[in-house]
C-alpha positions in Angstrom: 114.5 95.4 50.5 117.2 93.4 48.8 121.4 94.1 49.5 124.0 92.2 48.5 126.7 93.2 50.8 125.8 96.5 50.1 123.4 97.1 47.3 122.2 94.2 44.8 122.1 94.3 41.8 118.5 94.3 40.0 118.7 90.9 36.8 116.6 90.8 34.5 114.1 88.1 36.0 114.2 89.7 39.8 110.9 92.5 38.2 108.6 92.4 35.5 107.7 94.7 34.0 104.0 95.5 33.4 102.1 96.7 30.7 100.6 98.8 29.6 103.0 101.4 31.9 101.9 102.4 35.3 100.8 106.7 35.1 103.2 108.0 36.6 103.3 109.4 40.3 103.8 113.4 39.6 102.9 115.7 37.5 104.9 116.6 34.0 106.6 119.7 35.8 108.7 117.5 37.9 112.5 116.7 37.6 111.2 112.6 37.9 109.2 110.6 36.5 107.9 108.0 39.1 106.1 105.0 38.6 105.2 101.6 40.9 103.1 99.1 40.8 102.9 96.0 43.0 104.9 93.2 43.1 103.3 89.5 44.4 102.8 89.2 48.1 105.3 88.7 50.3 108.0 90.5 48.0 111.0 93.5 49.3 110.1 96.9 47.6 112.7 97.7 44.7 114.3 100.0 43.2 114.8 100.5 39.4 116.5 103.9 38.6 117.3 104.5 34.6 119.6 106.8 33.7 119.9 107.0 29.3 122.6 108.0 27.9 121.4 111.2 25.6 120.9 112.1 30.0 124.4 112.5 30.1 127.9 111.6 29.8 128.2 107.9 32.4 129.9 109.9 35.6 127.1 111.8 35.7 124.0 109.7 35.3 126.0 107.2 38.1 126.2 110.1 40.6 122.1 110.5 39.5 122.3 106.4 40.4 123.7 106.7 43.4 121.5 109.8 44.3 118.5 107.7 43.9 119.3 105.1 45.4 120.6 107.0 49.0 116.7 109.4 49.1 115.4 105.8 48.7 117.2 104.2 51.1 116.9 107.7 53.4 112.6 107.7 52.8 111.8 103.7 52.5 111.1 103.3 56.2 107.7 104.4 54.1 107.5 100.9 52.7 108.7 98.7 55.3 107.0 95.4 54.8 104.5 96.5 50.7 105.7 94.6 47.6 105.7 97.3 45.5 108.5 98.1 42.7 109.2 102.4 41.9 110.7 102.4 39.1 112.1 106.1 38.8 114.5 107.8 35.8 114.7 112.3 35.1 111.5 113.5 33.2 111.5 115.0 30.1 111.5 118.5 31.2 114.1 117.6 34.3 117.3 120.1 34.0 120.7 119.0 33.3 121.9 115.6 35.5 124.3 118.1 37.1 122.3 121.3 37.8 120.0 118.1 39.9 121.0 118.4 43.2 120.0 115.7 45.6 117.7 117.6 48.1 115.5 118.2 45.2 115.6 114.2 44.2 114.6 113.1 48.5 111.7 115.8 48.0 110.0 114.4 44.8 110.8 110.9 45.8 108.8 111.9 48.8 106.2 113.2 46.8 105.6 110.3 45.4 105.9 107.6 47.7 103.3 110.1 49.1 100.8 109.6 46.9 101.4 105.9 46.4 100.5 104.9 50.2 97.3 105.6 49.9 96.4 104.0 46.8 97.9 100.2 49.4 95.4 101.3 52.0 91.8 99.3 52.1 
């Protein structure tokens, strides 16, 4: 992972979102819309978190981003040395961000990463 100090803000040139977008890793009933694609070989894993304004005020959106980042860091051992970009955002079926707990985020991100890994094995 890329760190500056503790965390590094992703710049627009750090990644390119593919078109068409990859399919979500979890179903429609999930609280998180998680998508992933491969980066050029030799690159480290990268986390993108999006939380649009319509999901709540800035305090809740920032808390959501911090929680996703902490959950990703706790599960990042699964992605060690693999060049994946993981994009996380609240799904349309998600409850308000203040009701979404860290445990919910961690469980759903863990499920998505488990589904991601078999795609990388030969």
